Each structure stands twice: as C-alpha cells, then as structure tokens.
N, C-alpha and C positions, 0 to 999 in steps of 0.2 A: 504494499499500500505506500503510495507516495505521500510525502509530507508536504504541507503548504509552506515552502521556503522560498517561494518565488518573489518575496517582497522584502524590502529592507526596513531598518528599524523606524523610519518615518511613517511606515504604513500603519503603525499601531494608532497613530493620531487620525489618519484617514478613516480607519475602521470605526473609531469613536465618533468622529465628527462629521465624516462623510460617508455614511454607509452604503449609499448608492454607488459611488465610485469604487468602494472596497469590493462590493459584489460583482461589479463589472469586472475587475482584476481576478477574482476567483473564478468567474465564468470564462475568462479568456484562458486561465491556466488550465481548467478542465477541457477546454476545446483543443489546446495545444498538446496536452498529453493524453491522448485518447487510447493509445495502445493498439489501434485498429490494425496496422501493418507492422510497425516497429514496436517492440515491447517497451515498457516504460523504463527497464534497466538500460536498453539501448539508447533511448532518448536521454536518460540521465547522463550517459557517457557523452552524447553529442553536446548537451549543454555544458558539460565541464570543459570540452574543448573549446566551445564558443567563448565561454566565460575566460578561460586561460588566454585566449588569444586577445581579448580585451584588456588583460593585465589588471584586473580588479582584484585586488589581494583578499578582500573580505568575501567577495562572491565565490573566488576560486576556493577559499577555505571551506565555505558552506557547501559547495558542490562535492568536493572530496569528502567531507564528512558525511554528507547525506548519501553519496554512493557506497561508502563503507557500511555505514549504519543500516541502510535500507535493503542493500543487495549483496553485501559482503564483497563488493568489488575489491579485487587484490592489488597490491601495489604494482604489479607487473602490467595489469590491465590499464591502471592509470598512467602508466609510463608509455604504454602503447598509444593511448590518446595524446600525451603529451609530444610524442614523437611527430605526430600529425600536426600539432600546433607549431613545432620547430621548423617543419618544412613549409607551412603555409604563412606562418606569422613572424617567424624568425627567432634568433636567439634570445633577446630581452624577456619576451613573454614565457618562453619555455623554462629559462633559467629560474625566473621568478615563480612559476608554478611548481617546478622541482623543489624549490626552497620550502614552499608552503606544503607540499606533500610530505618532506621529511620532517617538518614541524608537527603536522597532524599525526604522523606515525610515531613521534617521539624519538626518531633516529638521529 
C-alpha cells in the first residue's frame, strides 16, 4: 500500500486551511499511481529517479525511505536507478543521491 508522501511540509497548512486544494492533490496522486500497467513498486523507482535528477535532497531521502519501507527495495536496486540518473542527468545529482542513500542506510 502506498503512503501519501507526495507532499511537502507546507501541505499540512493547505490541508487545514484549503481542504479543496488538498483533496485535488490527493486525487491527482491517486490518478498518477494507478498500478494499471506498471505496478506501484516500479512507479516508486521511477519517482526516485526523477526526484534524484532534480537534486532535491529532502525529496530524494523521502523517496528512498519510502521505497525501502514500503517495498523492501534493496540498495542495489536503488543504485541501478541512480545509474540511469548518472547517464541522463550527470554526476552532481548522481553523487548527491548516492550520499543520501548511504545516509539513509547508515553506511
């Protein structure tokens, strides 16, 4: 089961003060993560790659933690995703994501 980790810290205020906007984001999340063709685990790995390519430290950490906690994704599987990030987005986002991976793993 997927967790709703699609929003940042600021979303808590939106949920409280603007529930209509919050509900729209929830529905968008549900529409994106359908598992109709690609299962949610695969979609999670794609999300990790996209997030890593964007070099967003907090989001990369959340995606890594979520992939490990929800699906038992292994270090080697995450590194395979990050290899594609290296190829498509370059060394800086790759190295940053590798650092975060090792922080999450405690290595």
